[in-house]
Structures are given as C-alpha cells and as structure tokens.
N, C-alpha and C positions, 0 to 999 in steps of 0.2 A: 589768289592762291588760297588752297585751304590748308589745314595743318595737317602735316605729316604725324605719321605713325613713327614712332621710334622704339626700341624693345631693350632687356637688358646687356644684348651685346654690342647694342649702338647709341647706349644713353651716353658715355661717357664722352667720346668724340661727338655727337650732336649736342649736349647740352653741357658738361662741365668745361671741354675745352673750346666753347664757342666764343668768338670774339665779342658776339653781340648779347644783350640779355635774352633770355630763352623762357618763353611761359610753357610750362608742362601743366597739360590737362588729364590729370589720374581721373581715369574713367571706366566703366564697365558696359557691356552690350544690353545688358537688363535694368538699366539704373535710367528712370524717366525722365528725372533734372539732367543729368548729363546729357541727353539726347537734347533737350531743350537749350541747353547753352551751347554746344555744338556750332549750329550756324552762326550764333553771334561771335564766337571765337574765330571762325572763318572768315568774318565780315573784318574783324579787326587785323586779321593777320594781312589780308588783302589790302587794307587802307593803311597799314604801317607797314609795309614790305620791308622799308629800309632802316627802321628802329626796333623792331622787336621780331624774333623766330617764335612760332606756335605750333608745337608738337603735343603728341597724345600718347600716354602709355596706357593700353589696355590694363588694370590690375589683375584681370584672372588670368591674363596671357604672361604677366610679368610680375609673379607673387614678389621677388625678392627686392624689386623697386619699391613695391608698396610699401614691406616689411622695413625695409632701410630709411624711408621719407616718413614713414610713421603714416600711413593713410589709413585711417578710422572712419572716414567720412567722405562719402562723394558725390557730386565732382568736387576734386579737390584742386586748386589751381596753384602751381608754386612757379615765382619767377625765380630763374638763376640767372645771378651776375657774378663772373669772374670765378665760377665754379663752386659758390656757394647760394645756399636760397636766401632771396635779399626779400621776399614777400613772401604768404600765404593767403589764400584767398579759399573760404570753404562755402562750397553750396551755389546754386545755380542764381544767377542776378540780370536783371534786363541790362541791354548795352551800354546806357549812358551811366548806369552804376560801376560797370565792369570797368568803362573807359577812367572812371574819376578815380577808381582803385589804381589803376594801371598809370594815370598822370605822370607820373614821375619817369615813367620808363618809354612814354607816347611824345613826349615834350621835345 
C-alpha cells in the first residue's frame, strides 16, 4: 500500500480524526529529496499497514496546511496522534533511520 494524497479539504477527517497515528509527508513535485524518500515511505506503509497510516500533502497545492504546520523545509514528516503533532522529522533519511525515528509508532 502506498501513501495516499490528502488535501486541505480531507486533512481533518483523514489525519486529525484518525484512530491510528498518521505520518504526513509534506512534499513538492520539484523536491529531489522528497522523491527519494517517497518509495521508502511506501515500503514502511506496506510493512506497517496495521500500525501507522502514511499520507502525502503537496505543499504547492495545499499552501494553507503548509502554513498552518509551519513547513519551511521539505520533506517534512509529521506524525499526528490524537489530532496533535507527536513527532517531526525534517529531511530525507534512509529507511533504517526513518524506522528508528518512528519506532514508538511501529512497535
């Protein structure tokens, strides 16, 4: 299962009201590091389908969300739990490093 796209109109329902933790990948089409981390996030989503939802927000198409969550550098990964930001990861990382950062949510 790959990460699905959410927008300003679906963010509340898909992320803030989710019963499970949700990792939001704030990205843009022109961002090289974003393109590097995307397949890694798809792998993590597939391997942890019962523990963590992973969604993508294109910051160019959803500037209100980017502003609301103070996205100044991408890729920016934010884990939401209970409607609140529980963790922030900035920049592209290898799979093992991302899994280590997300260990509390993947356990």
